Structures are given as structure tokens and as C-alpha cells.
C-alpha positions, 0 to 999 in steps of 0.5 A: 932435861931442864933448861939449864942442862939444855942451855949448857949442852947446846953451848958444849956441843957448839963449842961456842961461848961468844956472848951474842951466841949465848944470848940467842940460845933462847931463840934457838930453843923456842924455834925448835919448840914451835916446830915440834908443837905444830908437828905433833899433837901430844895428847898430854897437851890438851886443855878443857876450859869453860866460858860464857857465850853472851846473848846477842854477841856472835863472838867468843874469845879464844884462850891466849895459848890456843892453837887448834880446836878439838871440840866446842860445845854450847851448854844450855841452862839445863846442862844439855850439850850441843857440839858446834860444827866447824865451818868457814866464816863465809858459810856462817855469813851466808847461812845467817846473813842478819846478825839480829836473827838469833838462836842457839849456836850450831856452828863456829868459825875461827874469826881472828882478833876482835876490836873493842874500843879501838883496841885490837885484841891479840887473841883469836876469836870464834864467830858463832852462828846463829847469834846467841839468843840467850846466855850459854856456857861454852866448853872448849877442848883445845890443843895449846902451846905450853910454856916454853922451857926457857927459864927466867924470861922477862915478861914485865919490867918497869922503869923505876927511875928515869935518870938524874942526867940528861939523855939525848932525845931519840928512839933507840932500838934493841938496846941491851939491858945490864945489871946495876949490880950482880945477877945471872940473867942475860940476853934481854933487850928492848927499845927506848924512847927519850923525849923532852928536855932536862927536868921534863924528860920522859923515858919509855921502855918497850921490852923486845926480848926477855932473855933468860935466867932473870929473877923477879926484882932484878935491877937493870939499866942500860949503858949510856953509849947505847942511848946517845952517849949522855945521861945516867941513872936510868933503872928498871925493875923486873916484875915478872918472869916466865918459867922460873923452874926451867922445866916443861912437858917436852923437856921432862918426857921427850928431850932428844927432839928439843936438843937436836932441834935447838942444835940445828938452829944453833948451827944455822946461826953460826953459818955452819957447814951444810953437812953439819946442818943436815946432820942435826936436821936428820937427828931432829927428824929422827927424834921427831918421828918417834915423837909423832908415833907417841903423840899422833899414834899411841892413844889415837887408834880409837879416836872418834873425831874424823880427821885426827891423825891415826898411825899404825904403831909397830910394837915388838913386831905387833901392829896396833891400829 
């Protein structure tokens, strides 16, 4: 199931074509995806990446799509692997209280974002212990959050014209975007800050929601009634979108959990009857249990790492441990 099929199915099941409902379908889908990906560790959704552990720096940045660690290895110049043990931050701080005391790292802890030049990174980081004495190669095997199935969400947009007229200064939040011409995208909105006076006016746009079904180079604008009722000529250009094909691993391999989870969110949005909310939640849980058997059961019986979920799977009356 691709995103267009999922989008149309949600609309048909819900029998709702109201514009605000359609604009929120990406939110329904992504809420469902988060529930699924945090409940099931599908073996197919693992990544293995390498990076550099720098000498005298005890921090190692995690990938932007990182969710949890399977293993973190420190590889020396001879190619020897040392797998780091996961500990709490307080253990590393107590065991290695002086960061200037260096050695080959043997432990790591999930530390949180780091600060560089006054800017807080959005990525998590690892704290290594002890502080590396020289440069090493890091090999991280981890569970990641895959790209959402939502098709054509705006990720980058730029203001191409601040407008020929004079807009009313102020901060305007959750301003919906519209096309200067024609286009298929819906649901994108953001915050607009208008400062200055005529001739020196500055307009800043901050994207808050990327909507869906947009394309690169779409030309967008906002209606003046959303930003003070005056001015004209503001135009923006879509420079990047996510998932232009509208496909995902979950959509291709296990779509029932996506459909019923999204419908549950849709019913909640419409303030539906509790029996309907329960119905779709039950259908979602039914599909989720099958997904858990696939992700946490099959292919896990011989897992080495202690702590990974291992389920007994009944296949045609035979139990596979």
C-alpha cells in the first residue's frame, strides 16, 4: 500500500472530505507509525554505520534517525574490535571522573544533545569512557526510524519575494500556504514574522507542518487576511520534500497496522463514539500483535544479545523457540 492508497482509504472509511480533516491525515499516519516503530523492532529496520572517534573528545554524535542501540564497537588502527558496554552516565562519570585521563573507550552512555558554539544539536550523542586517547573508528549497529510513508511533505521552503505591498507588522502563527497557480499539495502551514516598514520590510517564514502531496518547485503564497489583511506579492518556493514516491517498508510489507492505527487517530480527531474508537483500537492491536510476532519473534530465536525480545511462534501447530 502506497501513501495515496492509504490516504484515500482513510478518507473513504471515515466518510469525511472536510478540508481540515484531509489536512490532518499525515498527522494520523505519522502518529500510527510512531506507535508501531516504538512497539516492534523489525529486523529489516536496522542500520550499520561507521564514524570517527576523535582523540581527547568523549562525545560521539548519534545519527539523526537513531532510536536505539544494538551494538557500538570501537575499532583500533589494526582492525581489532572492542564492543563497548552500555552504562548510565553517572557510572562513566564516577569511573572516569577526570576527562583528561585517556585510554581506549570500553563503555558508553546515551548522553543527549551536545552544545557547539552556543548551538544545541538536535541529535543525541554518546558519552564514552574513558576519554579516547587516540582516534578510533566507531561502528554503530542501531534501530532507526524510517522515512514516513507520507508523500511529498515539504522539508525546505524559501521566500523568493517579500511582496510588493506593505504587510502589517506582527507575528502570525499557523498560517496556511496556498498556491500561486495550481498544484496537488495540501496541509502545509507555518509562522510568519513581519518586521519593518514599507521599503525596508523583512518577512521571515518558519515551516511548522509540511503537509502532503507537494512537489519540488511548487510556488506558494499566503492569503493577506491571515497576516494582517494588507499587502500582497509574498511568494515561496518548495526546494525539498520527503518521500516523493509515497512508499515505505511498513506500507510494502505490513499495511494493516498502518491502516487501522491511522483510522483510530482519525476517529479520535472526529470525536467519534467510544465504541468506534475501541473497534479501531482493537483492530490495530490485532494487527500489531501479528507485527510483533514478525518483528520480535521470527528471526530472533538465536539472538546473542541478552535483553532482546524472544517470542515463541506457533507455526501450523509447531512451536519455534
